[in-house]
Biopython code that builds the backbone (N, CA, C, O; Angstrom):
import numpy as np
from Bio.PDB.StructureBuilder import StructureBuilder

atoms = [
    (1, "MET", "N", (-83.715, -138.587, -31.495)),
    (1, "MET", "CA", (-83.311, -138.623, -30.236)),
    (1, "MET", "C", (-82.227, -137.489, -30.024)),
    (1, "MET", "O", (-81.431, -137.213, -30.921)),
    (2, "PRO", "N", (-82.230, -136.769, -28.660)),
    (2, "PRO", "CA", (-81.402, -135.666, -28.576)),
    (2, "PRO", "C", (-79.952, -136.289, -28.348)),
    (2, "PRO", "O", (-79.771, -137.398, -27.845)),
    (3, "LYS", "N", (-78.998, -135.477, -28.760)),
    (3, "LYS", "CA", (-77.620, -135.681, -28.716)),
    (3, "LYS", "C", (-76.951, -134.832, -27.582)),
    (3, "LYS", "O", (-77.382, -133.708, -27.328)),
    (4, "VAL", "N", (-75.934, -135.357, -26.927)),
    (4, "VAL", "CA", (-75.076, -134.600, -26.023)),
    (4, "VAL", "C", (-73.494, -134.738, -26.322)),
    (4, "VAL", "O", (-72.998, -135.765, -26.786)),
    (5, "LEU", "N", (-72.845, -133.700, -26.032)),
    (5, "LEU", "CA", (-71.294, -133.824, -26.101)),
    (5, "LEU", "C", (-70.738, -133.169, -24.974)),
    (5, "LEU", "O", (-71.150, -132.043, -24.697)),
    (6, "ARG", "N", (-69.798, -133.749, -24.232)),
    (6, "ARG", "CA", (-69.188, -133.189, -23.231)),
    (6, "ARG", "C", (-67.843, -132.952, -23.443)),
    (6, "ARG", "O", (-67.203, -133.881, -23.935)),
    (7, "CYS", "N", (-67.223, -131.840, -23.163)),
    (7, "CYS", "CA", (-65.835, -131.513, -23.382)),
    (7, "CYS", "C", (-64.988, -132.444, -22.663)),
    (7, "CYS", "O", (-63.986, -132.934, -23.184)),
    (8, "ARG", "N", (-65.386, -132.720, -21.407)),
    (8, "ARG", "CA", (-64.570, -133.645, -20.579)),
    (8, "ARG", "C", (-64.264, -135.068, -21.252)),
    (8, "ARG", "O", (-63.205, -135.663, -21.052)),
    (9, "ASP", "N", (-65.205, -135.512, -21.999)),
    (9, "ASP", "CA", (-65.142, -136.725, -22.609)),
    (9, "ASP", "C", (-63.967, -136.714, -23.782)),
    (9, "ASP", "O", (-63.497, -137.752, -24.248)),
    (10, "LEU", "N", (-63.620, -135.562, -24.131)),
    (10, "LEU", "CA", (-62.578, -135.319, -25.076)),
    (10, "LEU", "C", (-61.193, -135.049, -24.441)),
    (10, "LEU", "O", (-60.244, -134.754, -25.166)),
    (11, "GLY", "N", (-61.067, -135.139, -23.164)),
    (11, "GLY", "CA", (-60.059, -134.889, -22.426)),
    (11, "GLY", "C", (-59.609, -133.446, -22.055)),
    (11, "GLY", "O", (-58.518, -133.127, -21.583)),
    (12, "LEU", "N", (-60.738, -132.575, -22.382)),
    (12, "LEU", "CA", (-60.516, -131.135, -22.153)),
    (12, "LEU", "C", (-60.927, -130.860, -20.586)),
    (12, "LEU", "O", (-61.791, -131.555, -20.050)),
    (13, "ASP", "N", (-60.296, -129.869, -19.931)),
    (13, "ASP", "CA", (-60.613, -129.346, -18.738)),
    (13, "ASP", "C", (-61.598, -128.364, -18.760)),
    (13, "ASP", "O", (-61.397, -127.209, -18.385)),
    (14, "CYS", "N", (-62.812, -128.846, -19.249)),
    (14, "CYS", "CA", (-63.959, -127.958, -19.501)),
    (14, "CYS", "C", (-65.296, -128.653, -19.169)),
    (14, "CYS", "O", (-65.554, -129.805, -19.518)),
    (15, "SER", "N", (-66.123, -127.854, -18.466)),
    (15, "SER", "CA", (-67.382, -128.494, -18.126)),
    (15, "SER", "C", (-68.472, -128.493, -19.039)),
    (15, "SER", "O", (-69.521, -129.091, -18.799)),
    (16, "LYS", "N", (-68.254, -127.819, -20.117)),
    (16, "LYS", "CA", (-69.271, -127.475, -21.148)),
    (16, "LYS", "C", (-70.010, -128.833, -21.614)),
    (16, "LYS", "O", (-69.328, -129.796, -21.965)),
    (17, "GLU", "N", (-71.275, -128.880, -21.610)),
    (17, "GLU", "CA", (-72.178, -129.895, -22.186)),
    (17, "GLU", "C", (-73.021, -129.209, -23.331)),
    (17, "GLU", "O", (-73.770, -128.246, -23.168)),
    (18, "ILE", "N", (-72.788, -129.821, -24.436)),
    (18, "ILE", "CA", (-73.608, -129.204, -25.645)),
    (18, "ILE", "C", (-74.729, -130.369, -25.802)),
    (18, "ILE", "O", (-74.574, -131.578, -25.631)),
    (19, "ARG", "N", (-75.935, -129.640, -26.186)),
    (19, "ARG", "CA", (-77.120, -130.709, -26.440)),
    (19, "ARG", "C", (-77.723, -130.147, -27.776)),
    (19, "ARG", "O", (-77.776, -128.936, -27.991)),
    (20, "ALA", "N", (-78.151, -131.047, -28.619)),
    (20, "ALA", "CA", (-79.078, -130.696, -29.704)),
    (20, "ALA", "C", (-79.759, -131.804, -30.043)),
    (20, "ALA", "O", (-79.515, -132.900, -29.539)),
    (21, "GLU", "N", (-80.715, -131.592, -30.972)),
    (21, "GLU", "CA", (-81.647, -132.598, -31.485)),
    (21, "GLU", "C", (-81.046, -133.519, -32.514)),
    (21, "GLU", "O", (-81.404, -134.694, -32.606)),
    (22, "THR", "N", (-80.083, -132.948, -33.328)),
    (22, "THR", "CA", (-79.385, -133.663, -34.479)),
    (22, "THR", "C", (-77.781, -133.653, -34.293)),
    (22, "THR", "O", (-77.252, -132.749, -33.646)),
    (23, "GLU", "N", (-77.112, -134.571, -34.815)),
    (23, "GLU", "CA", (-75.612, -134.430, -34.819)),
    (23, "GLU", "C", (-75.217, -133.233, -35.461)),
    (23, "GLU", "O", (-74.308, -132.583, -34.944)),
    (24, "ASP", "N", (-75.802, -132.799, -36.600)),
    (24, "ASP", "CA", (-75.421, -131.658, -37.506)),
    (24, "ASP", "C", (-75.474, -130.374, -36.566)),
    (24, "ASP", "O", (-74.511, -129.615, -36.461)),
    (25, "GLU", "N", (-76.570, -130.208, -35.950)),
    (25, "GLU", "CA", (-76.782, -129.028, -35.106)),
    (25, "GLU", "C", (-75.697, -129.132, -33.809)),
    (25, "GLU", "O", (-75.180, -128.140, -33.295)),
    (26, "LEU", "N", (-75.471, -130.425, -33.413)),
    (26, "LEU", "CA", (-74.489, -130.485, -32.270)),
    (26, "LEU", "C", (-73.151, -130.059, -32.804)),
    (26, "LEU", "O", (-72.434, -129.348, -32.099)),
    (27, "LEU", "N", (-72.760, -130.443, -34.008)),
    (27, "LEU", "CA", (-71.456, -130.267, -34.566)),
    (27, "LEU", "C", (-71.254, -128.672, -34.668)),
    (27, "LEU", "O", (-70.182, -128.130, -34.399)),
    (28, "LYS", "N", (-72.423, -127.976, -35.093)),
    (28, "LYS", "CA", (-72.303, -126.595, -35.359)),
    (28, "LYS", "C", (-72.009, -125.956, -34.031)),
    (28, "LYS", "O", (-71.097, -125.134, -33.945)),
    (29, "LEU", "N", (-72.792, -126.318, -32.915)),
    (29, "LEU", "CA", (-72.804, -125.754, -31.661)),
    (29, "LEU", "C", (-71.307, -126.057, -31.085)),
    (29, "LEU", "O", (-70.669, -125.175, -30.509)),
    (30, "ALA", "N", (-70.887, -127.145, -31.251)),
    (30, "ALA", "CA", (-69.527, -127.529, -30.815)),
    (30, "ALA", "C", (-68.377, -126.715, -31.537)),
    (30, "ALA", "O", (-67.337, -126.366, -30.980)),
    (31, "SER", "N", (-68.666, -126.498, -32.676)),
    (31, "SER", "CA", (-67.649, -125.860, -33.493)),
    (31, "SER", "C", (-67.717, -124.250, -32.964)),
    (31, "SER", "O", (-66.653, -123.646, -32.833)),
    (32, "ASP", "N", (-68.820, -123.669, -32.708)),
    (32, "ASP", "CA", (-68.883, -122.430, -32.135)),
    (32, "ASP", "C", (-68.215, -122.513, -30.786)),
    (32, "ASP", "O", (-67.284, -121.733, -30.588)),
    (33, "HIS", "N", (-68.533, -123.277, -29.917)),
    (33, "HIS", "CA", (-67.941, -123.537, -28.703)),
    (33, "HIS", "C", (-66.330, -123.493, -28.786)),
    (33, "HIS", "O", (-65.627, -122.707, -28.152)),
    (34, "ALA", "N", (-65.881, -124.466, -29.671)),
    (34, "ALA", "CA", (-64.378, -124.666, -29.930)),
    (34, "ALA", "C", (-63.638, -123.342, -30.126)),
    (34, "ALA", "O", (-62.614, -123.002, -29.534)),
    (35, "GLU", "N", (-64.332, -122.628, -31.074)),
    (35, "GLU", "CA", (-63.684, -121.203, -31.458)),
    (35, "GLU", "C", (-63.682, -120.248, -30.380)),
    (35, "GLU", "O", (-62.655, -119.686, -30.000)),
    (36, "LYS", "N", (-64.957, -120.039, -29.828)),
    (36, "LYS", "CA", (-65.148, -119.024, -28.781)),
    (36, "LYS", "C", (-64.279, -119.354, -27.566)),
    (36, "LYS", "O", (-63.459, -118.522, -27.177)),
    (37, "ASP", "N", (-64.420, -120.505, -26.966)),
    (37, "ASP", "CA", (-63.880, -120.781, -25.634)),
    (37, "ASP", "C", (-62.589, -121.599, -25.626)),
    (37, "ASP", "O", (-61.942, -121.735, -24.588)),
    (38, "HIS", "N", (-62.232, -122.120, -26.739)),
    (38, "HIS", "CA", (-60.839, -122.918, -26.781)),
    (38, "HIS", "C", (-59.950, -122.365, -27.937)),
    (38, "HIS", "O", (-58.898, -122.913, -28.267)),
    (39, "GLY", "N", (-60.460, -121.209, -28.547)),
    (39, "GLY", "CA", (-59.486, -120.506, -29.510)),
    (39, "GLY", "C", (-59.063, -121.393, -30.675)),
    (39, "GLY", "O", (-57.939, -121.213, -31.144)),
    (40, "MET", "N", (-59.931, -122.422, -31.236)),
    (40, "MET", "CA", (-59.746, -123.233, -32.189)),
    (40, "MET", "C", (-60.649, -122.835, -33.325)),
    (40, "MET", "O", (-61.830, -123.178, -33.263)),
    (41, "PRO", "N", (-60.231, -122.173, -34.317)),
    (41, "PRO", "CA", (-61.136, -121.553, -35.391)),
    (41, "PRO", "C", (-61.705, -122.900, -36.091)),
    (41, "PRO", "O", (-61.057, -123.919, -36.331)),
    (42, "ALA", "N", (-62.931, -122.683, -36.330)),
    (42, "ALA", "CA", (-63.773, -123.811, -36.970)),
    (42, "ALA", "C", (-63.124, -124.299, -38.321)),
    (42, "ALA", "O", (-63.101, -125.486, -38.648)),
    (43, "LYS", "N", (-62.633, -123.337, -39.025)),
    (43, "LYS", "CA", (-62.090, -123.834, -40.378)),
    (43, "LYS", "C", (-60.835, -124.558, -40.190)),
    (43, "LYS", "O", (-60.386, -125.173, -41.158)),
    (44, "ASN", "N", (-60.205, -124.570, -39.071)),
    (44, "ASN", "CA", (-58.891, -125.120, -38.848)),
    (44, "ASN", "C", (-59.059, -126.391, -38.126)),
    (44, "ASN", "O", (-58.023, -126.972, -37.803)),
    (45, "ILE", "N", (-60.273, -126.958, -37.796)),
    (45, "ILE", "CA", (-60.360, -128.290, -36.982)),
    (45, "ILE", "C", (-59.919, -129.389, -37.988)),
    (45, "ILE", "O", (-60.494, -129.581, -39.059)),
    (46, "PRO", "N", (-58.922, -130.042, -37.578)),
    (46, "PRO", "CA", (-58.397, -131.189, -38.409)),
    (46, "PRO", "C", (-59.300, -132.333, -38.374)),
    (46, "PRO", "O", (-60.000, -132.543, -37.384)),
    (47, "PRO", "N", (-59.322, -133.147, -39.492)),
    (47, "PRO", "CA", (-60.245, -134.351, -39.503)),
    (47, "PRO", "C", (-60.112, -135.322, -38.329)),
    (47, "PRO", "O", (-61.088, -135.959, -37.932)),
    (48, "SER", "N", (-59.028, -135.420, -37.833)),
    (48, "SER", "CA", (-58.834, -136.312, -36.745)),
    (48, "SER", "C", (-59.477, -135.839, -35.432)),
    (48, "SER", "O", (-59.938, -136.661, -34.641)),
    (49, "ILE", "N", (-59.507, -134.670, -35.226)),
    (49, "ILE", "CA", (-60.190, -133.958, -34.062)),
    (49, "ILE", "C", (-61.790, -134.163, -34.335)),
    (49, "ILE", "O", (-62.511, -134.634, -33.456)),
    (50, "LEU", "N", (-62.301, -133.770, -35.640)),
    (50, "LEU", "CA", (-63.749, -133.922, -35.956)),
    (50, "LEU", "C", (-64.139, -135.445, -35.776)),
    (50, "LEU", "O", (-65.306, -135.666, -35.451)),
    (51, "ALA", "N", (-63.360, -136.424, -35.939)),
    (51, "ALA", "CA", (-63.536, -137.793, -35.756)),
    (51, "ALA", "C", (-63.613, -138.058, -34.414)),
    (51, "ALA", "O", (-64.483, -138.871, -34.100)),
    (52, "MET", "N", (-62.776, -137.481, -33.320)),
    (52, "MET", "CA", (-62.907, -137.775, -32.070)),
    (52, "MET", "C", (-64.118, -137.258, -31.438)),
    (52, "MET", "O", (-64.711, -137.900, -30.571)),
    (53, "VAL", "N", (-64.556, -135.941, -31.914)),
    (53, "VAL", "CA", (-65.841, -135.281, -31.444)),
    (53, "VAL", "C", (-66.935, -136.164, -31.815)),
    (53, "VAL", "O", (-67.787, -136.466, -30.980)),
    (54, "LYS", "N", (-66.977, -136.645, -33.133)),
    (54, "LYS", "CA", (-68.181, -137.477, -33.521)),
    (54, "LYS", "C", (-68.231, -138.768, -32.834)),
    (54, "LYS", "O", (-69.288, -139.399, -32.822)),
    (55, "ALA", "N", (-67.170, -139.217, -32.256)),
    (55, "ALA", "CA", (-67.161, -140.515, -31.596)),
    (55, "ALA", "C", (-67.531, -140.237, -30.019)),
    (55, "ALA", "O", (-67.874, -141.144, -29.261)),
    (56, "ALA", "N", (-67.429, -139.029, -29.677)),
    (56, "ALA", "CA", (-67.906, -138.741, -28.072)),
    (56, "ALA", "C", (-69.244, -138.263, -28.061)),
    (56, "ALA", "O", (-69.723, -137.971, -26.965)),
    (57, "ILE", "N", (-70.031, -138.112, -29.230)),
    (57, "ILE", "CA", (-71.384, -137.549, -29.190)),
    (57, "ILE", "C", (-72.103, -138.819, -28.563)),
    (57, "ILE", "O", (-71.752, -139.938, -28.935)),
    (58, "ARG", "N", (-73.093, -138.659, -27.625)),
    (58, "ARG", "CA", (-73.933, -139.619, -27.145)),
    (58, "ARG", "C", (-75.405, -139.237, -27.244)),
    (58, "ARG", "O", (-75.813, -138.077, -27.294)),
    (59, "ASN", "N", (-76.160, -140.336, -27.266)),
    (59, "ASN", "CA", (-77.650, -140.026, -27.246)),
    (59, "ASN", "C", (-78.108, -139.892, -25.798)),
    (59, "ASN", "O", (-77.644, -140.582, -24.891)),
    (60, "GLU", "N", (-79.059, -138.951, -25.635)),
    (60, "GLU", "CA", (-79.557, -138.559, -24.367)),
    (60, "GLU", "C", (-80.755, -139.625, -23.939)),
    (60, "GLU", "O", (-81.346, -139.492, -22.867)),
]
sb = StructureBuilder()
sb.init_structure("model")
sb.init_model(0)
sb.init_chain("A")
sb.init_seg("    ")
for serial, (resi, resn, name, xyz) in enumerate(atoms, 1):
    if name == "N":
        sb.init_residue(resn, " ", resi, " ")
    sb.init_atom(name, np.array(xyz, "f"), 0.0, 1.0, " ", f" {name:<3s}", serial, name[0])
structure = sb.get_structure()
């Protein structure tokens, strides 16, 4: 089942919606977006933020 993550669901002022077939794919795309558009290097994402991101992932 396809997955979706919306930055707004994380409290960010960002309209980006990321979609992928699997959670792993989605997390990779979200990591790329966080680095490119929010200035958060993927290697520095704290476990607490990763947990928030995972909790915000929804099935489409």
